[in-house]
C-alpha positions in Angstrom: 7.1 91.0 -64.8 9.9 89.4 -62.7 12.7 91.5 -60.6 15.3 93.5 -62.1 17.6 93.1 -59.5 21.0 91.8 -60.4 22.7 89.8 -57.7 26.2 90.6 -59.4 28.1 93.6 -60.8 28.2 94.2 -64.8 31.9 93.6 -64.7 31.2 89.9 -63.0 28.8 89.5 -66.0 30.9 90.8 -68.6 33.8 88.7 -67.3 31.9 85.6 -67.2 30.7 86.0 -71.1 34.4 86.8 -71.8 35.6 83.9 -70.3 32.8 81.8 -72.3 33.9 83.3 -75.6 37.4 82.5 -75.1 36.6 79.1 -74.5 34.4 78.6 -77.3 36.6 80.8 -79.7 34.3 80.9 -82.8 30.8 81.4 -83.7 28.1 83.2 -82.0 26.5 82.2 -78.8 22.7 82.4 -78.6 21.4 82.6 -75.3 17.9 82.1 -74.9 15.3 83.4 -72.1 12.7 81.4 -70.6 9.1 82.8 -71.2 5.9 82.5 -69.2 4.5 79.4 -69.1 0.7 78.9 -68.9 -1.1 76.8 -66.3 -4.8 76.5 -68.1 -4.9 79.8 -70.3 -2.7 82.0 -71.6 -2.6 84.9 -68.8 -2.7 82.6 -66.1 0.6 81.4 -65.7 3.3 79.4 -63.2 5.8 81.2 -61.4 8.3 82.5 -63.6 11.7 80.9 -63.6 14.4 82.4 -65.8 17.0 80.0 -67.7 19.8 79.2 -65.4 22.7 80.0 -68.0 20.7 83.2 -68.9 21.0 84.3 -65.4 24.4 83.5 -65.2 25.7 85.1 -67.9 23.1 88.1 -68.6 21.4 88.3 -65.3 18.1 89.8 -66.4 15.5 88.0 -64.8 12.7 88.7 -67.1 10.9 86.9 -70.5 11.5 88.3 -74.3 15.2 88.9 -73.8 17.8 87.2 -76.1 21.5 87.7 -76.0 24.4 86.9 -78.6 27.9 86.4 -78.0 30.1 87.0 -80.7 33.3 84.9 -80.0 35.5 86.5 -82.7 34.6 89.9 -82.0 34.4 89.5 -78.1 31.1 91.4 -78.1 27.5 90.9 -76.7 24.3 92.2 -78.1 21.0 92.4 -76.4 18.0 91.6 -77.8 14.5 93.1 -76.4 12.0 95.5 -76.6 10.8 98.1 -74.0 7.3 97.5 -72.6 4.3 98.8 -74.3 1.4 101.3 -72.9 -0.9 98.1 -72.8 1.5 96.2 -70.8 2.6 98.8 -68.3 -1.5 99.4 -67.5 -1.3 95.7 -66.2 2.5 95.4 -64.9 3.4 99.1 -64.0 6.4 100.7 -65.6 9.3 98.2 -65.9 12.9 99.1 -66.6 13.9 100.1 -69.9 16.2 97.7 -72.2 18.8 100.2 -71.9 19.0 100.2 -68.3 18.8 96.2 -67.7 21.8 96.0 -70.4 23.9 98.4 -68.5 23.5 96.5 -65.5 24.7 93.6 -67.2 27.4 95.4 -68.7 26.0 95.1 -72.2 26.1 97.9 -74.7 25.0 96.7 -77.9 21.1 96.7 -77.8 18.7 95.8 -80.9 15.0 95.4 -80.7 13.6 91.7 -80.9 12.7 92.3 -84.8 16.4 92.2 -85.7 16.7 88.5 -84.4 15.6 87.4 -88.0 18.9 89.0 -89.1 20.9 86.4 -87.5 23.2 84.2 -89.4 21.8 80.7 -88.5 24.6 78.9 -89.7 27.3 80.8 -86.9 24.7 80.2 -83.9 25.6 77.9 -81.3 23.0 77.4 -78.2 22.4 75.1 -75.3 20.1 72.1 -75.3 16.5 72.8 -75.6 14.3 71.5 -72.3 10.9 73.8 -73.2 8.7 73.6 -76.4 8.8 77.3 -76.7 12.9 77.2 -77.4 12.5 74.9 -80.2 9.7 77.1 -81.6 12.0 80.1 -81.3 14.9 78.5 -83.1 12.5 77.2 -85.5 11.2 80.8 -86.1 14.9 81.9 -87.0 15.1 79.3 -89.6 16.9 76.4 -87.8 15.8 73.0 -89.3 17.4 70.9 -87.1 17.9 71.5 -83.7 21.2 70.3 -82.5 23.1 71.7 -79.6 26.7 72.3 -79.9 28.9 70.3 -77.4 31.7 72.6 -77.5 29.5 75.0 -76.0 27.9 72.9 -73.5 31.2 71.7 -72.1 32.4 75.3 -71.7 29.5 76.3 -69.7 29.6 73.2 -67.9 33.4 73.7 -66.8 32.7 77.5 -66.0 29.8 77.0 -64.0 31.1 73.9 -62.1 33.3 76.3 -60.1 31.5 78.5 -58.0 32.9 81.9 -57.2 33.2 83.6 -53.6 29.8 85.7 -54.5 28.1 82.6 -55.7 29.3 80.8 -52.3 27.9 83.6 -50.3 24.5 83.2 -52.1 24.5 79.4 -51.6 25.5 79.6 -47.8 22.2 82.0 -47.6 20.2 79.7 -49.5 21.3 76.8 -47.3 21.1 78.2 -44.5 17.2 79.2 -44.9 16.8 75.5 -46.3 17.9 74.5 -42.5 15.9 77.0 -41.0 12.7 75.7 -42.8 13.3 72.1 -42.1 13.9 73.0 -38.0 10.3 74.6 -38.5 8.6 71.6 -40.0 10.4 69.3 -37.4 9.2 71.1 -34.7 5.9 71.6 -36.1 5.1 68.1 -37.2 2.6 66.4 -34.3 0.4 63.4 -34.8 -2.9 63.9 -36.0 -1.5 66.3 -38.5 -1.7 66.0 -42.2 1.4 66.3 -44.5 0.0 68.9 -46.4 -0.1 71.0 -43.4 3.6 70.3 -43.1 4.5 71.7 -46.4 2.2 74.7 -45.4 4.8 75.4 -42.6 7.5 75.5 -45.3 5.5 77.0 -47.7 5.0 79.9 -45.6 8.7 80.1 -44.3 9.7 80.4 -47.8 7.2 83.3 -48.6 8.0 85.0 -45.3 11.8 85.2 -46.7 10.9 86.4 -50.2 11.6 82.9 -51.6 10.4 79.8 -53.4 10.9 76.1 -53.2 13.7 75.2 -55.2 11.9 72.0 -56.2 8.6 70.4 -55.2 8.9 69.3 -51.8 9.0 65.5 -51.1 7.2 65.5 -47.7 5.7 62.1 -46.8 5.4 59.3 -43.9 6.1 56.9 -46.9 10.1 57.9 -47.4 10.3 54.2 -49.1 9.0 56.0 -52.1 11.9 58.1 -53.4 10.0 61.0 -55.2 6.7 61.2 -53.2 4.7 64.2 -53.6 1.4 63.0 -52.4 0.6 65.2 -49.4 -2.8 63.5 -48.1 -1.6 61.2 -45.3 -2.5 61.9 -41.5 0.8 61.8 -39.2 0.2 59.1 -36.3 2.2 58.7 -33.2 4.4 56.0 -34.9 4.7 57.7 -38.2 8.2 58.7 -39.4 8.6 61.7 -41.7 11.1 62.2 -44.6 11.0 65.7 -45.8 13.4 66.6 -48.7 13.1 70.1 -49.7 15.1 73.4 -50.4 14.7 77.2 -50.6 15.3 79.0 -54.0 16.7 82.7 -53.4 15.3 85.4 -56.1 19.0 85.2 -57.5 18.1 81.7 -58.4 20.7 80.0 -56.0 19.4 76.8 -54.2 19.5 74.9 -51.1 18.8 71.1 -50.9 18.5 69.2 -47.8 16.6 65.7 -46.1 15.7 65.2 -42.8 13.8 62.2 -41.5 12.0 62.5 -38.1 9.3 60.8 -35.8 5.7 62.6 -35.9 5.9 61.7 -32.2 8.4 61.4 -29.8 10.5 58.5 -30.9 11.5 55.8 -33.8 11.0 52.3 -33.8 13.8 50.1 -32.7 14.5 49.1 -36.5 14.2 52.3 -37.7 16.4 53.9 -35.0 19.1 51.2 -36.1 18.5 52.0 -39.6 18.9 55.6 -39.2 22.2 55.3 -36.8 23.3 53.3 -40.1 22.5 56.1 -42.6 24.3 58.5 -40.3 27.5 56.6 -40.1 27.3 56.4 -44.1 26.8 60.1 -44.1 30.0 60.9 -41.8 32.0 58.4 -44.3 30.9 60.6 -47.3 31.9 63.8 -45.5 35.2 62.5 -44.3 35.8 61.2 -48.1 34.7 64.1 -50.1 37.7 66.1 -51.5 39.7 67.4 -54.1 41.2 64.7 -56.5 38.7 62.1 -55.0 36.4 60.5 -57.6 32.6 61.0 -56.0 31.8 57.2 -57.4 34.6 56.0 -55.3 32.9 57.9 -52.3 29.5 56.5 -53.1 30.9 52.8 -53.5 32.9 53.4 -50.1 29.7 54.7 -48.3 27.9 51.4 -49.7 30.4 49.5 -48.0 29.5 51.3 -44.6 25.6 50.6 -45.5 26.6 46.9 -45.7 28.3 46.4 -42.7 25.6 48.1 -40.8 22.9 45.9 -42.4 24.9 42.9 -41.7 24.9 44.1 -37.7 21.0 44.0 -38.1 20.7 40.9 -39.9 19.5 42.2 -43.0 22.6 41.6 -45.2 25.6 38.6 -44.6 28.4 37.5 -46.7 31.4 39.5 -47.8 30.9 43.4 -47.5 33.4 43.9 -50.7 31.3 41.3 -52.9 28.3 42.4 -51.6 28.9 45.9 -52.9 30.7 44.5 -56.2 27.7 42.8 -57.2 25.1 45.5 -56.5 23.4 43.7 -53.4 23.3 46.7 -51.6 20.9 48.5 -54.0 18.1 46.5 -52.7 18.3 49.1 -50.1 20.2 51.8 -51.7 18.6 52.6 -54.8 19.9 56.4 -55.9 23.1 58.1 -56.1 25.1 59.6 -53.1 24.7 63.2 -54.5 24.7 65.6 -57.3 26.0 69.3 -58.3 24.1 72.1 -56.8 24.0 76.0 -57.8 21.7 77.9 -59.7 19.7 74.6 -60.4 18.8 71.9 -57.7 20.3 69.6 -59.9 23.0 71.9 -61.4 22.8 72.0 -65.3 21.1 68.9 -65.6 19.5 70.3 -68.4 22.8 70.5 -70.5 23.1 66.5 -69.8 23.3 64.8 -66.7 26.3 62.8 -68.1 28.1 65.5 -69.3 27.7 67.4 -65.6 28.5 64.3 -63.7 31.3 62.8 -65.6 34.1 63.2 -68.0 36.5 61.5 -70.4 37.9 60.1 -67.5 34.9 58.1 -66.0 31.7 56.6 -67.6 28.4 56.3 -66.2 27.5 52.9 -65.1 24.2 51.2 -66.6 23.8 48.8 -63.6 20.9 49.4 -61.2 21.4 51.6 -58.3 24.9 52.8 -59.9 23.3 54.3 -62.8 21.1 56.6 -60.8 24.3 58.4 -59.2 24.4 61.8 -60.9 27.8 62.5 -60.2 30.8 60.6 -60.6 33.5 62.7 -61.6 36.6 63.5 -59.8 35.8 66.3 -57.1 37.4 69.7 -57.5 37.9 72.9 -55.3 34.9 75.0 -56.1 32.4 72.2 -56.6 29.2 72.6 -54.6 27.6 69.3 -54.1 24.7 67.3 -52.0 25.5 64.4 -50.0 22.4 62.3 -49.2 22.8 58.5 -48.1 19.6 56.6 -47.8 18.1 53.3 -46.7 14.9 52.4 -48.0 12.6 49.3 -47.6 10.6 48.9 -50.6 8.2 46.0 -50.2 7.7 45.5 -54.0 11.5 45.5 -54.8 12.3 43.2 -51.9 9.4 40.6 -53.2 10.8 41.4 -56.8 14.7 40.6 -55.8 13.6 37.3 -53.6 11.2 36.1 -56.5 14.4 36.2 -58.7 16.5 34.7 -56.2 18.8 37.7 -56.3 21.6 38.2 -54.0 20.8 35.2 -52.0 24.2 35.0 -50.5 24.0 38.6 -49.4 20.2 39.0 -48.2 18.7 37.4 -45.3 15.3 37.8 -46.9 13.5 36.4 -43.9 14.5 38.8 -41.5 14.0 41.7 -43.8 10.5 40.5 -44.7 9.7 40.8 -40.7 10.3 44.6 -41.1 8.8 45.7 -44.4 7.0 48.7 -42.7 10.3 50.4 -41.7 10.1 53.1 -44.3 12.7 55.1 -45.7 15.6 57.1 -44.0 17.7 59.8 -45.9 20.1 62.5 -44.4 21.3 65.2 -46.7 23.0 68.5 -46.6 25.3 70.6 -49.0 28.8 70.9 -49.3 31.3 72.9 -50.9 34.7 71.3 -52.0 37.5 73.2 -50.5 41.3 73.3 -51.2 41.8 70.2 -49.1 38.5 68.8 -48.0 35.0 70.5 -47.6 32.6 72.8 -45.6 29.2 72.2 -44.8 27.3 75.3 -46.4 24.9 77.5 -44.7 24.1 77.4 -40.7 24.3 73.8 -40.2 21.1 71.9 -38.8 21.9 69.0 -36.5 21.5 65.8 -38.2 22.2 62.9 -35.5 19.3 61.2 -34.2 19.5 62.2 -30.5 19.9 66.0 -31.4 16.9 65.5 -34.3 14.6 64.1 -31.1 15.5 67.0 -29.1 13.8 69.0 -31.4 10.7 66.9 -30.7 10.8 67.7 -27.0 
């Protein structure tokens, strides 16, 4: 069984539910817990991870419990059964449902068998992202599974703004993430394999009773954005990109990227590109504040990149026009950042567009910009990632050149001389404050000189 620790008070959970019911106004909100997910047979399962919205509103970190919030009555009912003796034999005694309910501020408790009495016409629920969720709803008699948008938007609006207690947990998660990255940077040596560096990171997580917030990207081929192969050997001239985060027992996450040499230095072109990425990062930090659309920050950062790439001969022409036509996406293919919280891409199971955009701004369908997960206007209390990067992807360069794309902005002859430059990304996590922003956790340096000093 999973931990019965609750990171917040019963009053906090009750207040969260009360706010949600007030916003939704009518019907009954069904919150579905996650179950165990088997690896290769029923009793051999992956590490358990509770649904994040269930954690946020209920706090119980175990399967086989469900909650119904009655918006009109303002009450919450917890459905669950105490563990059987057969389960106790294998897992040990577990807290009674009544004890768990009390820690969540819930007075009404019913056995799981009573779920069949629910009026499915009154139920509102969040999007399903596991087959077990749909099977459960079908078992209740739901014929057409359709999440309720008013509920989704109410949850997003509430969870987007992080409380002081949540920020404390995020500070801890990000602080541990920074320490993990420092261990990996200091431990990396030519002759090691990528999986040995993953092992350093994994050992640090376990030493702190934590898990990875997502499968780490740790690779000497940083130009492959989501590279989860760990079999390469580090060489003296290898450049390593490590994108990884710590997840606390409470579920709150960190997400950070550092790029560094396996040996003592980067090549000349890698040094130039690193410094361009760092200037882009600093511009993003400067601009990220309440009232600013994050898409505007993304585009401003793209212009810094273009100016930098012009300075090393990779690009040319008018900077504003280059960004307007998307020429920079040859080198910067993803978005500047995303929301962070109980999920490393916070609440994206509710719908990426609904989380990152709103009625005032629509998501682009253009290459590069369509990968910007967060475009909406920033608000105090948002927690976001800032993660600019430049990637030399030979296959993409060959494709664009063969299609004669952006010839007025890209010096393909120069770029083709540096197809082994790889990929460089810098990423940190920021809280949007009343007037500006604050980097979460105890900061880990990210300028090149300081990164190299960790290798001495």
